C-alpha positions as CSV (number, residue, x, y, z in Angstrom):
1,X,-47.4,-43.8,74.2
2,X,-43.7,-44.2,75.0
3,X,-41.6,-41.2,75.7
4,X,-38.1,-43.4,75.2
5,X,-38.2,-42.5,71.5
6,X,-39.3,-46.1,70.8
7,X,-42.7,-47.7,70.3
8,X,-44.2,-49.4,73.3
9,X,-45.4,-53.0,73.1
10,X,-49.0,-52.1,72.1
11,X,-47.8,-49.8,69.3
12,X,-45.4,-52.2,68.0
13,X,-47.6,-54.9,67.7
14,X,-50.3,-52.6,66.4
15,X,-47.6,-51.2,63.7
16,X,-46.2,-54.8,62.8
17,X,-49.8,-56.1,62.4
18,X,-50.9,-52.9,60.2
19,X,-47.9,-53.7,58.1
20,X,-48.4,-57.2,57.6
21,X,-51.9,-56.8,56.7
22,X,-51.2,-54.4,54.4
23,X,-48.6,-56.4,52.4
24,X,-50.7,-59.9,52.2
25,X,-53.7,-57.8,51.2
26,X,-51.8,-56.1,48.9
27,X,-50.0,-59.4,47.6
28,X,-53.7,-61.3,47.6
29,X,-55.1,-58.5,45.3
30,X,-52.4,-58.3,43.0
31,X,-52.5,-62.0,42.6
32,X,-56.2,-62.1,42.2
33,X,-56.0,-59.2,39.5
34,X,-53.1,-60.9,37.5
35,X,-55.1,-64.2,37.4
36,X,-58.4,-62.9,36.6
37,X,-57.5,-60.2,34.2
38,X,-53.7,-59.7,33.3
39,X,-53.5,-56.5,35.2
40,X,-51.5,-55.5,38.2
41,X,-52.7,-53.7,41.1
42,X,-50.7,-50.6,40.1
43,X,-52.3,-50.8,36.3
44,X,-55.6,-51.3,38.1
45,X,-54.8,-48.2,40.2
46,X,-54.1,-46.0,37.4
47,X,-57.3,-47.0,35.6
48,X,-59.2,-46.2,38.3
49,X,-58.1,-42.7,38.6
50,X,-58.5,-42.1,34.7
51,X,-61.8,-43.6,34.7
52,X,-62.7,-41.1,37.7
53,X,-61.3,-38.0,35.5
54,X,-63.4,-36.2,33.2
55,X,-62.9,-37.3,29.5
56,X,-60.8,-40.3,31.1
57,X,-57.7,-37.8,31.0
58,X,-55.1,-36.4,33.5
59,X,-52.2,-34.5,33.5
60,X,-49.4,-36.8,34.6
61,X,-48.3,-34.6,37.8
62,X,-52.2,-34.8,38.5
63,X,-52.2,-38.6,38.4
64,X,-48.7,-38.7,40.3
65,X,-50.2,-36.6,43.2
66,X,-53.2,-39.0,43.3
67,X,-51.3,-41.8,43.4
68,X,-48.5,-40.9,45.7
69,X,-45.9,-42.5,43.4
70,X,-42.3,-40.9,42.3
71,X,-42.0,-39.3,39.1
72,X,-39.8,-42.0,37.7
73,X,-42.3,-44.9,38.7
74,X,-45.1,-43.2,37.2
75,X,-43.5,-42.5,34.0
76,X,-42.0,-46.0,33.7
77,X,-45.4,-47.6,34.5
78,X,-47.4,-45.3,32.0
79,X,-44.6,-46.3,29.3
80,X,-45.3,-50.2,30.0
81,X,-49.0,-49.5,30.0
82,X,-48.6,-47.5,26.7
83,X,-47.2,-50.6,25.2
84,X,-50.1,-52.7,26.2
85,X,-52.8,-49.7,24.7
86,X,-54.0,-49.4,28.1
87,X,-53.2,-45.9,28.1
88,X,-52.0,-43.1,25.7
89,X,-50.8,-39.9,25.7
90,X,-52.1,-36.7,24.2
91,X,-50.9,-33.1,23.8
92,X,-52.1,-30.3,25.8
93,X,-53.3,-27.6,23.6
94,X,-53.2,-25.0,26.4
95,X,-49.7,-26.0,27.3
96,X,-47.3,-26.9,24.5
97,X,-44.7,-28.9,26.9
98,X,-47.3,-30.5,28.6
99,X,-49.4,-33.7,28.0
100,X,-52.3,-35.9,29.0
101,X,-52.3,-39.5,30.2
102,X,-55.5,-40.7,28.2
103,X,-57.8,-44.0,29.3
104,X,-57.9,-46.1,25.9
105,X,-60.7,-48.3,24.7
106,X,-58.6,-51.3,25.6
107,X,-58.0,-49.9,29.0
108,X,-61.7,-49.2,29.6
109,X,-62.7,-52.4,28.7
110,X,-59.9,-54.0,30.9
111,X,-60.9,-52.2,34.0
112,X,-64.4,-52.8,33.2
113,X,-63.6,-56.5,33.3
114,X,-61.6,-56.5,36.1
115,X,-63.6,-54.5,38.4
116,X,-66.1,-57.2,39.4
117,X,-63.6,-59.8,40.3
118,X,-61.7,-57.3,42.2
119,X,-64.4,-55.7,44.0
120,X,-65.3,-59.1,45.1
121,X,-61.9,-60.0,46.3
122,X,-61.8,-56.6,48.5
123,X,-65.2,-57.6,49.9
124,X,-64.3,-61.3,50.5
125,X,-60.7,-60.7,51.8
126,X,-61.5,-57.4,53.8
127,X,-65.0,-56.2,54.6
128,X,-66.5,-59.8,55.2
129,X,-64.2,-60.1,58.3
130,X,-65.5,-56.9,59.7
131,X,-68.6,-55.5,61.4
132,X,-70.2,-52.4,60.5
133,X,-68.9,-50.7,63.7
134,X,-65.4,-52.0,62.8
135,X,-65.5,-50.3,59.0
136,X,-66.7,-47.1,60.4
137,X,-63.8,-47.3,62.9
138,X,-61.5,-48.1,59.8
139,X,-62.6,-45.4,57.8
140,X,-62.3,-42.7,60.9
141,X,-58.4,-43.9,62.0
142,X,-57.7,-43.5,58.3
143,X,-59.0,-40.3,57.6
144,X,-57.4,-39.0,60.8
145,X,-54.0,-40.1,60.0
146,X,-54.3,-38.8,56.3
147,X,-55.1,-35.6,57.8
148,X,-52.3,-35.7,59.9
149,X,-50.1,-36.7,57.0
150,X,-51.8,-33.9,54.9
151,X,-50.6,-31.4,57.6
152,X,-47.3,-32.4,57.5
153,X,-44.3,-31.2,55.5
154,X,-43.5,-33.9,52.7
């Protein structure tokens, strides 16, 4: 590690490669989902969190925390998804001011239709290029960095 305040050559190459990988992978996965199912990668992420939640329902702040999105981005995206009947909103009986974001039947069918192609694309574009040891290393590195991020102030 460099003590000059700048990234050293290895760090810079690793960082740029990571950013390029992330950008290209995200773009390809988004195009695959759009072409195969009409969902965006952002739609898919929201639907995944809702399908994994009990009753297919989450409070908006829970969804925001899970996705790490800004509140305005989440609000606008949920509005667009609601117009397409992928999600709905329900009042929260325990909190008159609160609401739930709810997976609709249309949203459930959409993710069930999209998931096999998306999983195939993730495997083809990412995992098929790696050995088992490399997958373990990525998991370890990702967990280490995520733990570091969780320990720092936002």
